[in-house]
C-alpha positions as CSV (number, residue, x, y, z in Angstrom):
1,X,-13.1,-11.6,43.7
2,X,-16.7,-12.1,44.8
3,X,-19.3,-9.7,44.3
4,X,-21.1,-7.9,47.4
5,X,-24.4,-9.5,48.4
6,X,-27.5,-8.2,47.1
7,X,-30.3,-6.7,48.9
8,X,-32.7,-9.3,50.5
9,X,-35.6,-7.9,48.2
10,X,-33.3,-8.9,44.8
11,X,-32.4,-12.4,46.2
12,X,-35.9,-13.1,46.8
13,X,-37.1,-11.8,43.8
14,X,-34.4,-14.0,41.6
15,X,-35.2,-16.8,43.6
16,X,-38.9,-16.7,42.6
17,X,-37.9,-16.1,38.7
18,X,-35.9,-19.4,39.0
19,X,-38.1,-21.3,41.0
20,X,-40.3,-20.2,38.2
21,X,-38.3,-21.8,35.7
22,X,-38.0,-24.8,37.3
23,X,-41.9,-25.3,37.4
24,X,-42.4,-24.6,33.7
25,X,-39.3,-26.4,32.5
26,X,-37.2,-23.8,30.9
27,X,-34.0,-24.4,30.2
28,X,-31.5,-22.8,32.3
29,X,-30.5,-19.2,30.5
30,X,-26.7,-18.8,29.4
31,X,-24.3,-18.0,32.0
32,X,-23.3,-14.8,29.7
33,X,-25.6,-13.2,27.6
34,X,-24.1,-10.0,25.6
35,X,-25.2,-8.3,22.6
36,X,-23.9,-5.1,20.7
37,X,-21.3,-3.9,23.4
38,X,-19.6,-0.7,22.7
39,X,-17.0,1.3,24.8
40,X,-14.8,4.2,23.9
41,X,-12.3,5.8,25.8
42,X,-12.4,9.6,24.7
43,X,-12.1,9.5,20.9
44,X,-10.2,6.2,20.9
45,X,-12.8,3.0,20.4
46,X,-12.2,0.0,22.5
47,X,-15.1,-2.4,22.0
48,X,-17.1,-2.3,18.8
49,X,-20.5,-4.1,18.5
50,X,-19.2,-7.4,20.6
51,X,-22.1,-10.1,21.1
52,X,-21.1,-14.0,22.3
53,X,-22.3,-16.1,25.0
54,X,-21.3,-18.8,27.3
55,X,-23.9,-21.7,28.3
56,X,-23.9,-23.3,31.4
57,X,-20.9,-26.0,31.9
58,X,-19.1,-24.4,29.1
59,X,-15.7,-23.4,28.7
60,X,-15.1,-20.4,26.2
61,X,-11.9,-18.8,25.2
62,X,-11.3,-15.0,24.7
63,X,-8.5,-14.6,22.3
64,X,-6.8,-11.7,20.3
65,X,-3.6,-9.5,20.4
66,X,-3.0,-6.8,22.7
67,X,-5.6,-3.9,22.8
68,X,-8.3,-6.2,21.2
69,X,-10.6,-5.3,23.8
70,X,-10.7,-8.4,25.7
71,X,-10.1,-6.8,29.4
72,X,-12.4,-4.3,28.3
73,X,-15.3,-6.9,27.2
74,X,-14.9,-8.4,31.0
75,X,-15.0,-5.2,32.8
76,X,-18.2,-4.5,31.1
77,X,-19.3,-8.0,31.8
78,X,-18.5,-8.0,35.4
79,X,-19.9,-4.2,35.9
80,X,-16.5,-2.6,36.4
81,X,-16.8,-0.5,33.5
82,X,-20.2,0.7,32.1
83,X,-20.8,0.1,28.0
84,X,-21.8,2.9,25.8
85,X,-24.4,0.7,24.3
86,X,-24.9,-2.8,24.3
87,X,-26.9,-5.3,26.5
88,X,-25.3,-7.9,29.2
89,X,-27.3,-10.7,31.1
90,X,-25.3,-13.0,33.6
91,X,-27.0,-16.1,34.7
92,X,-30.1,-15.1,33.3
93,X,-30.5,-11.7,35.1
94,X,-29.4,-7.9,33.8
95,X,-25.5,-7.6,34.5
96,X,-26.5,-4.4,36.4
97,X,-28.2,-6.1,39.0
98,X,-26.2,-7.2,42.0
99,X,-27.6,-10.4,42.4
100,X,-26.3,-11.0,38.5
101,X,-22.8,-10.9,40.0
102,X,-23.5,-12.9,43.3
103,X,-22.5,-16.0,41.8
104,X,-19.8,-14.9,39.6
105,X,-15.8,-15.8,40.6
106,X,-13.3,-13.2,39.0
107,X,-9.6,-13.7,38.9
108,X,-8.2,-10.5,37.4
109,X,-5.3,-10.1,35.7
110,X,-3.4,-7.5,37.7
111,X,-4.3,-7.4,41.4
112,X,-2.2,-7.0,44.8
113,X,-2.9,-8.6,48.5
114,X,-1.7,-7.0,51.8
115,X,1.6,-8.7,52.5
116,X,1.0,-9.1,56.0
117,X,-2.3,-11.2,55.3
118,X,-2.2,-14.9,55.1
119,X,-4.2,-16.7,52.8
120,X,-6.5,-17.9,55.4
121,X,-7.4,-14.4,56.2
122,X,-7.5,-13.2,52.6
123,X,-10.1,-15.8,52.0
124,X,-12.0,-15.2,55.2
125,X,-12.1,-11.1,54.1
126,X,-13.5,-12.0,50.6
127,X,-15.9,-14.5,52.0
128,X,-17.1,-11.6,54.2
129,X,-17.5,-9.1,51.5
130,X,-19.3,-11.4,49.3
131,X,-22.0,-12.3,52.3
132,X,-22.2,-15.9,51.1
133,X,-21.9,-18.4,54.0
134,X,-18.9,-20.1,52.9
135,X,-17.8,-23.0,55.8
136,X,-14.2,-22.9,57.2
137,X,-13.9,-26.6,55.8
138,X,-14.7,-25.4,52.4
139,X,-12.1,-22.2,52.7
140,X,-9.4,-24.7,53.5
141,X,-10.7,-26.8,50.5
142,X,-10.0,-24.1,48.2
143,X,-6.6,-23.3,49.4
144,X,-5.8,-27.0,49.1
145,X,-7.0,-27.1,45.5
146,X,-4.8,-24.3,44.3
147,X,-1.7,-25.9,46.0
148,X,-1.4,-23.7,49.0
149,X,-2.9,-25.5,51.8
150,X,0.5,-26.2,53.8
151,X,1.0,-22.2,53.4
152,X,-2.7,-21.2,55.0
153,X,-0.9,-19.7,57.9
154,X,2.2,-17.7,56.2
155,X,2.3,-14.1,55.5
156,X,2.0,-13.0,51.8
157,X,4.8,-10.8,52.0
158,X,7.0,-14.2,51.2
159,X,5.0,-15.3,48.4
160,X,6.1,-15.5,44.9
161,X,4.2,-13.7,42.1
162,X,2.8,-17.5,41.2
163,X,1.9,-18.3,44.5
164,X,-0.1,-15.1,44.6
165,X,-1.9,-16.1,41.4
166,X,-2.7,-19.4,43.1
167,X,-4.1,-17.3,45.9
168,X,-6.4,-15.1,43.4
169,X,-7.5,-18.2,42.1
170,X,-8.8,-19.5,45.4
171,X,-10.5,-16.2,45.9
172,X,-12.5,-17.2,42.8
173,X,-13.7,-20.1,43.5
174,X,-14.3,-20.4,47.3
175,X,-18.0,-19.4,47.1
176,X,-18.6,-22.0,44.8
177,X,-19.8,-19.7,41.6
178,X,-22.0,-20.9,38.9
179,X,-19.6,-18.5,36.5
180,X,-15.9,-18.2,37.0
181,X,-14.2,-15.4,34.7
182,X,-10.5,-15.8,34.4
183,X,-8.4,-13.1,33.2
184,X,-4.8,-14.4,32.2
185,X,-5.1,-17.0,35.1
186,X,-1.7,-18.6,34.3
187,X,0.4,-15.9,33.6
188,X,2.8,-16.0,36.5
189,X,2.6,-19.9,36.8
190,X,5.2,-22.5,35.9
191,X,4.5,-26.0,33.7
192,X,3.0,-27.4,36.8
193,X,0.9,-24.7,38.0
194,X,-0.5,-24.2,34.6
195,X,-1.3,-27.8,34.2
196,X,-3.0,-27.6,37.9
197,X,-5.0,-24.6,36.2
198,X,-6.0,-26.7,33.4
199,X,-7.4,-29.5,35.8
200,X,-9.2,-27.0,37.7
201,X,-11.3,-25.5,34.9
202,X,-12.0,-28.9,33.6
203,X,-13.3,-30.1,37.0
204,X,-15.5,-26.6,36.6
205,X,-16.9,-27.5,33.8
206,X,-17.9,-31.4,34.7
207,X,-19.8,-29.6,37.6
208,X,-21.5,-27.4,35.3
209,X,-19.8,-24.2,36.1
210,X,-19.1,-21.7,33.1
211,X,-15.9,-20.6,32.5
212,X,-15.1,-17.9,30.4
213,X,-11.3,-17.7,29.9
214,X,-8.9,-14.9,28.7
215,X,-5.3,-16.3,28.1
216,X,-2.2,-15.7,25.8
217,X,-1.2,-19.0,25.8
218,X,-3.0,-20.4,23.0
219,X,-1.9,-24.3,24.0
220,X,-4.0,-23.8,27.1
221,X,-7.0,-22.5,25.7
222,X,-7.0,-25.0,23.0
223,X,-7.0,-28.0,25.6
224,X,-9.8,-27.3,28.0
225,X,-12.2,-24.6,25.7
226,X,-15.3,-25.8,23.9
227,X,-15.6,-22.6,22.0
228,X,-13.4,-19.6,21.1
229,X,-14.2,-16.0,20.2
230,X,-11.6,-13.7,18.8
231,X,-11.2,-10.3,19.0
232,X,-9.3,-8.1,16.9
233,X,-9.4,-4.3,17.4
234,X,-12.6,-4.1,19.4
235,X,-14.6,-6.4,17.1
236,X,-15.4,-10.2,16.9
237,X,-13.1,-11.5,14.3
238,X,-14.3,-15.2,14.3
239,X,-16.0,-17.3,16.8
240,X,-17.0,-21.0,16.9
241,X,-16.1,-24.3,18.3
242,X,-12.4,-25.7,17.8
243,X,-14.0,-27.9,15.0
244,X,-15.4,-24.7,13.2
245,X,-12.4,-22.5,13.0
246,X,-9.8,-25.1,12.7
247,X,-11.9,-26.7,10.0
248,X,-11.3,-30.5,8.8
249,X,-9.3,-33.1,10.4
250,X,-6.8,-34.9,8.6
251,X,-5.0,-38.3,8.6
252,X,-1.0,-38.7,7.1
253,X,-0.6,-42.2,6.8
254,X,3.1,-43.7,5.5
255,X,1.7,-46.8,3.3
256,X,3.5,-49.4,0.9
257,X,2.1,-52.0,-1.2
258,X,-1.0,-50.5,-2.1
259,X,-3.4,-52.4,-4.1
260,X,-6.0,-50.7,-6.2
261,X,-8.6,-51.7,-3.9
262,X,-6.5,-50.3,-0.8
263,X,-6.1,-47.0,-2.9
264,X,-9.8,-46.9,-3.5
265,X,-10.8,-47.5,0.2
266,X,-8.4,-44.8,1.1
267,X,-9.9,-42.4,-1.3
268,X,-13.3,-43.4,0.2
269,X,-12.4,-41.8,3.7
270,X,-13.4,-38.4,2.7
271,X,-16.3,-39.2,0.8
272,X,-19.8,-38.6,2.6
273,X,-20.0,-42.4,3.6
274,X,-16.4,-42.9,4.5
275,X,-17.1,-46.7,4.4
276,X,-15.4,-49.6,2.1
277,X,-18.3,-50.1,0.3
278,X,-19.4,-46.8,-0.3
279,X,-19.0,-45.1,-3.7
280,X,-16.0,-42.7,-3.4
281,X,-16.0,-39.1,-4.1
282,X,-12.7,-38.0,-2.1
283,X,-9.2,-37.7,-2.6
284,X,-6.1,-39.0,-0.9
285,X,-3.1,-36.7,-1.6
286,X,0.1,-38.4,-2.0
287,X,3.7,-37.2,-1.7
288,X,5.9,-40.4,-1.8
289,X,4.5,-43.0,0.3
290,X,2.7,-40.7,2.3
291,X,-0.9,-40.1,2.1
292,X,-3.0,-37.3,3.6
293,X,-7.0,-37.7,4.0
294,X,-9.4,-35.9,5.3
295,X,-11.7,-37.3,8.5
296,X,-15.5,-37.2,7.6
297,X,-16.7,-34.6,9.5
298,X,-19.3,-36.7,11.8
299,X,-16.6,-39.0,12.6
300,X,-17.9,-40.7,16.1
301,X,-14.3,-41.7,16.8
302,X,-14.3,-45.0,14.5
303,X,-13.1,-43.8,11.2
304,X,-9.4,-44.3,11.7
305,X,-9.3,-48.0,13.2
306,X,-11.8,-48.6,10.7
307,X,-9.8,-47.3,7.9
308,X,-6.2,-49.0,9.1
309,X,-7.9,-52.4,9.6
310,X,-9.7,-52.2,5.7
311,X,-6.0,-51.0,4.6
312,X,-4.2,-54.2,6.2
313,X,-7.0,-56.5,5.0
314,X,-6.6,-55.3,1.8
315,X,-2.6,-56.0,1.7
316,X,-1.4,-52.6,2.4
317,X,1.7,-52.2,4.7
318,X,0.9,-49.5,7.5
319,X,4.4,-47.7,8.4
320,X,3.2,-45.1,10.5
321,X,-0.2,-42.8,11.1
322,X,-0.3,-39.0,12.2
323,X,-2.8,-37.0,13.1
324,X,-2.8,-33.7,11.0
325,X,-4.8,-30.6,11.4
326,X,-4.1,-26.9,11.6
327,X,-3.4,-25.7,15.4
328,X,-5.1,-22.9,16.9
329,X,-2.3,-20.2,16.7
330,X,-1.9,-20.8,12.9
331,X,-6.0,-20.4,12.6
332,X,-5.6,-17.1,15.2
333,X,-2.6,-15.7,13.0
334,X,-4.6,-16.0,10.0
335,X,-7.4,-14.4,11.0
336,X,-5.6,-11.6,12.2
337,X,-3.3,-11.2,9.1
338,X,-6.5,-11.7,6.9
339,X,-7.9,-8.8,9.1
340,X,-4.7,-6.5,8.7
341,X,-4.7,-6.8,5.0
342,X,-8.4,-6.0,4.7
343,X,-7.6,-3.0,7.0
344,X,-4.4,-2.2,4.6
345,X,-7.0,-2.2,1.6
346,X,-9.1,0.4,2.8
347,X,-12.0,-2.4,3.3
348,X,-14.5,-1.7,6.7
């Protein structure tokens, strides 16, 4: 859904601020910036001191168990729920201003369209409500993008839940927003539909569009997100890039006929230099003929082929090479279990 068109005075003021930023060469403000968000429903705290940001052209995943506060945070960002405390900026403007939401596309978790409408009519209605000019061809392109181009004139009463989900995504994207908020976008989709959504998210990022993605499908989040924010019981339990959250990257190799020089090269992989000539401060864990080594944190992508070439050159026989790293799901479960253990021990 797209927010209503802001008054002309607000739009003009926003345009002047944007032009001033360009003149002085200031970097673009984050697409989302929030600090100290708190929300209670009666006596029940839903969100407690949540802070994070989403940069332009960045895909950030919002993860956590049911009841963690993810949807409450999204609703506060979009002005659907008023926070008890905290600040929110969208695309460089206070979220309370209508202009801040004019360039935001939103796919809610739960929605329903009138069954007598067609996809074409739904898009036309939302474009009129937004007040943003969208050409008829662009509306048709939005339906084609989500796989509904051939169903543009069919009544929604005959659509499956997955097809309704595709239409909701088209509504979120039709006005070419600068920020897209997706709340469980693949919940009703088959594997092909999930792959389509993944491709769309990656295309948005390539165009410089920011995406905030809330999903229970952790594998999808791991494939498309630059950073992840993990919520637990209304608080930020962890956040960071996937590399930061998942820790070191490892490599498992099945090797035989290892000479002392080859063993030294293997151990050197996890050292500060990672080169065959540098001093070895790393280690290689061994189980039978399988070896596990840590890859350098600053590896530009050459450490693995260089290591294999060096080992072969030193006479080792390489039977198998496997990447090894903790999955995002394993890391998420560990964070949530640590939080549960801390609460059981009476820690704040």
